C-alpha positions in Angstrom: 183.7 -105.5 220.1 186.7 -105.9 216.9 189.9 -106.5 218.5 193.0 -105.0 217.0 195.4 -107.3 215.3 198.7 -106.8 213.9 198.8 -108.6 210.9 203.0 -108.4 210.5 204.9 -110.6 212.8 208.0 -108.1 212.9 205.3 -105.1 214.2 204.0 -107.7 216.7 207.8 -108.8 218.1 208.5 -104.6 218.0 205.3 -103.9 219.8 205.5 -106.1 222.3 209.5 -105.3 222.8 208.3 -101.6 223.5 205.1 -102.5 225.6 207.1 -104.5 227.6 209.9 -101.9 228.0 207.3 -98.8 228.5 205.7 -101.4 231.5 209.2 -102.0 233.0 210.3 -98.1 232.7 206.7 -97.0 234.2 206.6 -99.2 236.9 210.3 -97.8 238.4 209.2 -94.4 237.3 206.6 -94.9 239.6 208.7 -96.5 242.0 211.3 -94.0 242.0 208.5 -90.9 242.0 206.8 -92.3 244.8 210.0 -92.9 246.2 211.6 -89.4 246.2 208.3 -87.6 247.0 208.3 -89.6 249.9 211.9 -88.6 250.7 211.2 -85.5 249.9 208.2 -84.6 252.3 210.8 -86.4 255.2 212.9 -83.9 254.0 210.5 -81.1 254.6 210.2 -82.5 258.1 213.4 -82.6 259.3 213.8 -79.3 257.7 211.5 -77.9 259.9 212.5 -79.8 262.8 216.1 -78.6 262.6 215.1 -75.2 261.6 212.6 -75.1 264.9 215.7 -75.9 267.1 217.6 -73.4 265.5 215.2 -71.0 265.5 214.7 -71.1 269.5 218.5 -71.2 269.4 218.8 -67.9 268.1 216.1 -66.9 270.0 218.0 -67.8 273.4 221.1 -66.3 272.3 219.3 -63.1 271.4 217.6 -63.5 275.1 221.0 -64.0 276.2 222.6 -61.4 274.5 220.3 -59.0 276.1 220.2 -60.4 279.5 224.5 -60.2 279.4 224.1 -56.5 277.9 221.5 -55.3 281.0 223.6 -57.2 283.5 226.9 -55.7 282.0 224.8 -52.2 282.4 223.8 -52.6 285.7 227.6 -53.1 287.0 228.5 -49.6 285.0 229.5 -47.3 288.3 229.6 -44.3 285.3 225.7 -45.3 284.6 224.9 -45.6 288.7 226.5 -42.8 289.4 223.8 -40.5 286.7 221.2 -42.9 288.2 222.5 -41.5 292.0 222.3 -37.7 290.5 218.4 -38.4 289.3 219.8 -36.5 286.3 217.3 -38.1 284.1 218.5 -36.7 280.2 222.0 -38.3 281.8 220.1 -41.6 282.4 218.1 -41.6 278.9 221.4 -40.9 277.3 223.1 -43.7 279.0 220.3 -46.4 278.0 220.5 -44.9 274.3 224.7 -45.1 274.0 223.8 -48.6 275.5 220.8 -49.6 273.6 222.6 -48.7 269.8 225.8 -50.6 270.9 223.9 -54.0 271.5 221.7 -52.8 268.8 218.4 -53.0 271.1 215.0 -52.0 270.4 213.7 -50.3 273.7 215.0 -49.4 277.4 213.5 -48.1 280.0 214.8 -47.9 283.7 212.4 -48.3 286.6 212.6 -47.4 290.4 211.5 -49.6 292.6 208.2 -47.8 293.6 207.4 -49.2 289.6 208.2 -45.5 287.9 209.6 -45.2 285.0 212.9 -43.2 285.3 213.9 -42.9 281.5 212.6 -44.9 278.5 214.2 -44.6 274.6 210.8 -45.1 273.0 209.3 -42.4 275.4 211.8 -39.8 275.7 209.4 -37.9 277.0 207.9 -40.3 279.4 209.3 -39.5 283.1 207.9 -40.6 286.0 204.7 -43.1 284.8 203.7 -45.9 286.2 205.2 -48.8 284.6 203.1 -51.3 282.9 204.3 -54.5 283.3 204.4 -54.2 287.3 204.2 -57.8 286.8 207.7 -58.8 285.1 209.0 -56.5 287.6 207.4 -58.4 290.7 208.6 -61.9 288.6 212.3 -60.0 288.5 212.0 -59.3 292.3 211.3 -63.3 292.7 213.8 -64.6 290.6 216.1 -62.0 290.3 215.0 -62.1 286.3 211.9 -61.5 284.1 211.8 -62.5 280.5 208.7 -62.2 278.4 206.9 -61.0 275.1 205.2 -57.8 275.9 203.2 -55.4 273.2 204.1 -51.8 273.4 202.1 -49.5 271.5 200.5 -52.7 269.8 203.7 -53.9 268.9 205.3 -56.9 270.4 208.8 -56.9 272.0 211.0 -59.7 273.6 212.1 -57.9 277.0 214.4 -59.3 279.7 214.1 -57.4 283.5 217.2 -57.2 285.6 218.3 -55.1 288.7 220.3 -52.1 288.8 222.6 -53.5 292.3 224.1 -50.8 294.5 224.8 -53.0 296.1 221.1 -53.9 296.7 218.7 -53.3 293.8 218.2 -49.4 293.0 216.2 -49.7 289.9 215.7 -52.1 287.6 216.4 -52.0 283.7 214.2 -53.6 281.0 215.5 -54.1 277.5 214.1 -55.7 274.7 214.0 -55.9 270.7 211.2 -55.8 268.8 209.4 -58.8 266.7 209.0 -57.6 263.0 209.4 -58.5 259.8 213.1 -57.6 259.9 213.1 -60.1 263.0 211.8 -63.1 260.9 214.0 -61.8 257.7 217.2 -62.3 259.3 216.0 -65.8 261.4 214.9 -66.8 257.5 218.3 -66.3 256.6 219.7 -68.7 259.5 216.8 -71.3 259.4 216.3 -71.2 255.4 212.6 -71.5 256.2 209.4 -68.5 256.1 209.1 -67.5 259.5 205.9 -66.3 260.1 204.8 -64.8 263.6 201.1 -64.7 265.2 199.1 -63.7 268.0 197.3 -66.7 269.8 194.5 -65.0 271.4 192.0 -68.0 272.7 189.0 -66.5 271.6 189.8 -65.4 268.2 191.5 -66.7 265.2 195.2 -66.5 265.2 196.6 -62.8 263.4 199.6 -62.9 261.2 201.4 -59.6 262.2 204.9 -59.9 261.2 206.2 -62.6 258.0 208.4 -63.6 255.4 205.9 -64.2 253.6 205.0 -61.7 250.4 202.3 -59.4 251.3 199.9 -61.0 249.1 199.7 -64.0 250.6 199.4 -62.8 254.2 195.7 -62.7 254.1 195.0 -66.1 252.9 197.8 -67.4 255.6 195.1 -65.8 258.3 192.8 -67.5 256.9 193.8 -70.6 256.5 195.2 -70.9 259.9 193.3 -73.4 262.2 191.8 -72.0 265.5 193.4 -74.5 267.8 196.7 -73.6 266.9 198.9 -75.6 269.7 197.1 -78.0 270.3 196.8 -79.3 266.8 199.5 -81.5 265.3 202.7 -79.5 265.5 204.0 -80.2 261.6 200.7 -79.5 259.5 199.8 -78.4 256.0 198.5 -75.0 255.0 197.1 -74.2 251.3 197.5 -70.2 251.0 196.8 -68.6 247.8 197.2 -71.8 245.7 200.4 -72.7 246.8 200.8 -75.6 249.7 202.9 -75.1 252.9 204.1 -77.1 255.3 203.5 -75.7 258.7 205.6 -75.7 262.2 204.2 -74.3 265.6 206.8 -72.9 267.4 206.1 -70.8 270.8 207.4 -67.8 272.5 205.7 -67.0 275.4 202.5 -65.4 276.9 202.4 -61.8 277.4 199.1 -60.7 279.7 196.6 -63.3 278.3 197.6 -63.0 274.6 200.3 -65.2 273.3 202.8 -64.9 270.2 203.7 -67.5 268.7 206.4 -68.3 265.3 205.4 -70.3 262.6 208.0 -72.0 260.4 206.7 -72.7 256.8 208.2 -74.5 253.6 207.0 -74.2 250.5 206.0 -77.5 249.2 207.0 -76.5 245.2 210.7 -75.4 247.1 210.8 -78.6 248.4 209.9 -80.5 245.7 211.6 -78.4 242.6 214.3 -81.6 243.2 211.6 -83.7 242.3 210.2 -82.0 239.4 213.4 -81.6 238.1 214.2 -85.6 238.7 210.9 -86.0 236.7 211.6 -84.5 233.4 215.1 -85.8 233.5 213.3 -89.8 233.7 210.9 -88.5 231.6 214.0 -87.4 228.9 215.2 -90.4 229.9 212.5 -92.8 229.4 211.7 -90.8 225.9 215.4 -91.6 224.7 215.3 -94.8 226.2 212.0 -95.5 223.9 213.1 -94.2 220.7 216.8 -96.5 221.1 214.2 -99.6 222.2 212.3 -99.1 218.9 215.7 -99.1 217.1 216.9 -102.2 218.7 213.9 -103.6 219.3 213.1 -102.8 214.8 216.3 -104.4 214.4 216.1 -107.6 216.5 212.9 -108.0 215.0 214.2 -107.8 211.6 216.5 -110.5 212.5 214.0 -112.8 214.2 211.0 -111.9 211.2 213.3 -112.2 208.3 214.1 -116.6 208.7 210.2 -116.2 209.3 209.4 -114.7 206.8 212.0 -116.6 204.3 209.9 -119.9 205.6 206.5 -118.4 204.6 207.9 -117.2 201.7 209.2 -121.3 201.0 206.0 -122.5 201.9 203.9 -120.0 199.6 206.4 -121.6 196.6 206.0 -124.9 197.5 201.8 -124.2 197.9 201.8 -122.6 194.2 203.8 -126.5 192.9 207.6 -124.8 193.1 208.5 -128.0 194.4 212.5 -127.1 193.5 212.0 -123.8 195.7 214.3 -124.5 199.1 214.4 -122.3 201.9 217.7 -121.0 202.8 217.8 -120.0 207.1 221.6 -120.5 207.6 221.4 -120.4 212.0 222.1 -123.5 213.4 218.6 -123.0 215.6 215.0 -124.2 215.5 214.5 -122.0 213.2 217.3 -123.4 211.1 215.5 -127.1 211.4 212.1 -125.8 210.5 214.2 -124.8 206.8 215.7 -128.1 206.9 212.1 -129.8 207.8 210.8 -126.9 204.9 212.9 -128.3 202.2 212.6 -132.3 203.0 208.3 -131.6 203.1 208.7 -130.1 199.6 210.8 -133.0 198.3 208.9 -135.6 199.7 205.8 -133.9 197.7 207.9 -133.4 194.9 208.6 -137.2 194.4 204.5 -138.1 195.9 203.3 -135.6 193.2 205.4 -137.2 190.1 204.4 -140.6 191.7 201.1 -139.7 191.7 201.2 -138.4 188.2 203.0 -141.2 187.1 200.0 -143.5 188.8 197.7 -141.4 187.0 199.4 -141.8 183.6 199.5 -145.4 184.2 196.3 -145.5 184.8 195.0 -143.9 181.5 197.2 -145.9 180.2 195.5 -148.7 181.8 192.2 -147.7 180.4 193.2 -147.2 177.1 194.4 -150.5 176.8 191.8 -151.8 178.3 189.5 -150.2 175.8 192.0 -151.1 173.6 192.0 -154.5 173.9 187.9 -154.7 174.6 188.2 -153.8 170.9 190.3 -156.2 170.1 188.5 -158.3 171.5 185.8 -157.9 169.5 187.2 -157.4 166.0 189.1 -160.8 166.9 185.3 -163.0 167.6 184.2 -161.3 164.5 187.4 -162.2 162.3 187.0 -165.6 164.3 183.7 -166.1 162.9 184.6 -165.1 159.3 187.5 -167.7 159.6 185.5 -170.4 160.6 183.4 -169.6 157.6 185.9 -170.0 155.1 187.8 -172.5 156.7 184.8 -174.6 156.6 184.4 -173.7 152.8 187.9 -174.9 152.0 187.1 -178.2 154.2 184.3 -178.7 151.4 186.3 -177.2 148.0 188.6 -179.4 149.1 186.2 -183.2 149.4 185.1 -182.1 145.9 188.2 -181.4 144.4 189.2 -185.0 142.6 193.4 -186.1 142.3 193.2 -184.4 138.6 192.7 -181.1 140.1 196.0 -181.2 141.4 196.5 -177.1 140.4 193.1 -176.5 142.0 194.1 -178.3 145.5 197.6 -176.4 145.5 195.6 -172.9 145.8 193.3 -174.6 148.9 195.9 -175.6 150.4 196.8 -171.8 150.3 194.0 -170.5 151.2 194.6 -173.5 154.2 197.6 -171.6 155.2 196.6 -168.6 155.2 193.6 -169.3 157.5 196.0 -171.0 159.8 198.0 -167.9 159.4 195.1 -165.7 160.5 194.0 -168.1 163.1 197.2 -167.5 165.0 196.7 -163.5 164.3 193.6 -163.9 166.1 194.7 -166.0 168.9 197.1 -163.4 169.5 194.3 -160.2 169.5 192.4 -162.1 172.2 195.7 -162.7 174.1 195.9 -158.9 173.8 192.3 -158.8 175.3 192.9 -161.6 177.6 189.7 -163.2 176.6 191.2 -166.4 175.7 190.9 -169.4 176.9 194.1 -171.1 178.2 195.3 -174.3 176.4 199.0 -174.8 177.0 201.0 -176.9 174.8 205.0 -178.2 174.3 206.2 -174.8 171.7 209.7 -174.0 170.8 210.3 -170.1 172.1 212.2 -168.8 168.9 209.4 -169.8 166.6 206.6 -167.8 169.4 208.9 -164.9 169.8 209.8 -164.7 165.7 206.0 -165.4 165.2 205.0 -161.8 167.0 207.9 -160.0 166.0 205.1 -158.1 163.0 202.7 -157.3 165.4 205.3 -155.9 168.4 207.4 -153.4 165.3 203.6 -152.8 164.8 202.7 -151.9 168.3 206.5 -150.4 169.8 206.3 -147.7 166.8 209.0 -146.4 164.5 211.4 -144.6 167.2 211.8 -148.0 168.3 214.5 -150.6 167.0 213.0 -154.0 167.6 216.6 -156.5 167.9 215.6 -160.0 167.7 217.5 -162.6 169.4 217.4 -166.1 168.4 218.4 -168.2 171.6 220.2 -171.5 170.9 220.1 -174.8 172.2 216.7 -173.7 174.4 214.6 -176.5 176.4 211.0 -176.8 174.9 208.5 -175.1 177.5 205.1 -176.1 178.3 202.7 -172.5 177.8 199.8 -171.1 176.3 200.8 -169.6 173.7 198.5 -166.3 173.8 199.7 -165.9 177.4 203.4 -166.3 176.7 202.9 -164.0 173.7 200.8 -161.6 176.3 204.0 -161.2 178.8 205.9 -160.5 175.5 203.3 -157.2 174.2 203.6 -155.9 178.0 207.9 -156.4 178.2 207.2 -154.5 174.6 205.4 -152.2 175.8 207.1 -151.3 179.2 210.3 -150.6 177.6 208.7 -148.8 175.1 207.4 -145.9 177.6 210.7 -146.3 179.3 212.4 -144.9 176.5 210.5 -141.6 175.4 213.3 -140.5 173.1 213.2 -144.0 171.2 216.2 -147.2 171.2 216.8 -150.4 170.9 214.8 -152.9 172.4 216.0 -156.3 171.9 214.2 -159.4 173.6 216.5 -161.8 174.9 215.9 -165.6 175.8 218.2 -167.9 177.3 217.8 -170.8 179.8 219.3 -170.4 183.6 221.6 -173.2 184.7 220.6 -176.2 186.4 219.2 -176.5 189.6 221.5 -177.2 193.0 222.3 -180.9 193.9 221.5 -181.5 189.9 224.2 -182.5 187.4 224.3 -179.8 184.4 221.3 -179.7 182.0 223.0 -179.5 178.9 224.6 -183.5 179.8 221.2 -184.4 180.2 219.2 -182.9 177.4 222.8 -184.3 174.8 221.2 -187.6 175.9 217.7 -186.9 175.6 217.9 -185.7 171.9 219.9 -189.0 170.8 217.1 -191.2 172.7 212.9 -191.0 171.6 210.5 -189.4 173.6 208.8 -191.8 175.3 212.8 -193.1 176.2 213.4 -190.0 177.9 210.9 -189.9 179.9 211.1 -193.5 181.0 214.8 -192.2 181.8 213.4 -189.6 184.4 211.3 -192.2 185.7 214.4 -194.7 186.3 216.7 -191.7 187.5 214.1 -191.4 191.0 210.8 -189.8 188.9 209.6 -187.2 187.9 212.3 -184.0 187.9 211.1 -181.1 189.6 209.9 -178.4 187.8 211.3 -175.4 186.3 210.4 -171.8 186.4 211.0 -169.5 183.3 211.2 -165.6 184.9 211.5 -163.3 182.5 213.1 -159.6 183.2 212.3 -156.1 182.0 215.2 -153.6 182.7 214.0 -150.1 181.6 216.5 -147.9 179.8 215.6 -144.6 181.2 217.8 -143.9 183.9 216.0 -143.8 187.3 213.2 -145.9 186.6 213.5 -149.8 186.8 210.4 -151.5 185.1 210.2 -154.7 185.6 207.5 -157.5 184.9 207.9 -160.8 186.3 205.4 -163.8 184.7 206.1 -167.1 186.4 204.9 -170.3 184.6 204.6 -172.9 186.8 203.2 -176.9 185.6 204.0 -179.8 187.5 202.4 -181.6 185.0 204.5 -180.9 182.5 208.0 -182.2 184.0 206.8 -185.7 183.3 207.0 -185.7 180.0 210.3 -184.2 180.0 209.7 -180.9 179.1 211.5 -177.5 180.5 208.9 -174.2 181.4 
């Protein structure tokens, strides 16, 4: 499965920053939303419980109002007089006036014989048997009866009280209709929907009055549970696509038919503040996401810019631009990393320069090795030729008589030339390092002077060779070819150190005397006045052979920042016994 990878460090920081923000805000949103949903459900339950208490108190107050009005009427002397005169019309008129005054919906006067004297719902009904004799019986037993009865298939909340004169001479029945008007009046006071239903145990509950829209009453009848009242008092209902939280409140029983009230609170209305809060939280989330994107981009830019500078610096070093410097003006780990990268560039540059120099020296050494081999071969061949010339010259010298002085001068000239050629061969062999060491006592000034011609040809025309002859030098015992090789190496090193040309001045001088000895100048002055053997003997008389001296040759380069030094020490303890210094 292919994985998504960020190719930009800055984009990675922004995405991680936004992902963290989305995670935190998402969790906060879910927690806040769950808390508000729970609070909304709790608010609905509390609201229904409060509405149920208010509803019961309103119903009780309505009943108390009817009961008070009925007792007030039972004590009215005029009304008692009209009843005593058995004037039905006067009694009916009095009942209608009292009904209008207390805003009752029905008033009935029943005789002690359970006969209807006057009925405001049925004005023409006279002397008929009162249909709810059980209420009269309850009123006789308790002094008052309260119940819900259905008159013309419509429910009424009624109160039955006696008409006293001073004993009960009749019964006053007063009630109010339970319909949509009452439901809306109760809704204004409880702020919840009110639905009145009949509870018939054999059948399903049937709504007959409600504050809900008419289109929801049929679905409400189908959604109501059959065991209404036995189930939990508060339960959810789904009516016509709307969620309603309902609360059961019983009102009483009429014969075997019950009437109950259901208080309902729509979930969408209760959750409207939650939905508005969701919208605000979503807007806040989007706004904070945009602000966080801008802030995160700025932060990522400030963090990634030094990293990009470091990456660019590393690429410059990779391309070989070691003079490039990474500038990160931050006193933190990135600043330290930039300093480390710069130090690494310097170290790499120095090592590469040293490597290039080593390669150049290697090539130079290989070239000099090849030249040395060639010079050695030429020297051997040339030496063979000189041997033939020397042999023939000696034979010619032997055949000449005393009278051939002029020819002998030419033979001597050939011998001198051959000696110079032998010296040249020796120098070539020393250059090729193929000459057998043959140390002997020599004058350094003579050796340096003889090799000057070859040095000028070797170091080139742009180098000015200045020969300085040392005064009062001691004789040294050294192999001429090896000593000349040292001089050649020093001259070549000096030439390589001055690519633009310049002066090369080989200088040779003797160092001071050894510690604990007298100055060598005084000892040498006495040695010059004595033969060689006497000098050797005097050295022995003064404590035996003197310790050998070491001749040290220094090469001081002229190029800035470069000091080339070649040191070649020659040591021969046996030479000291002959009084010679090396």
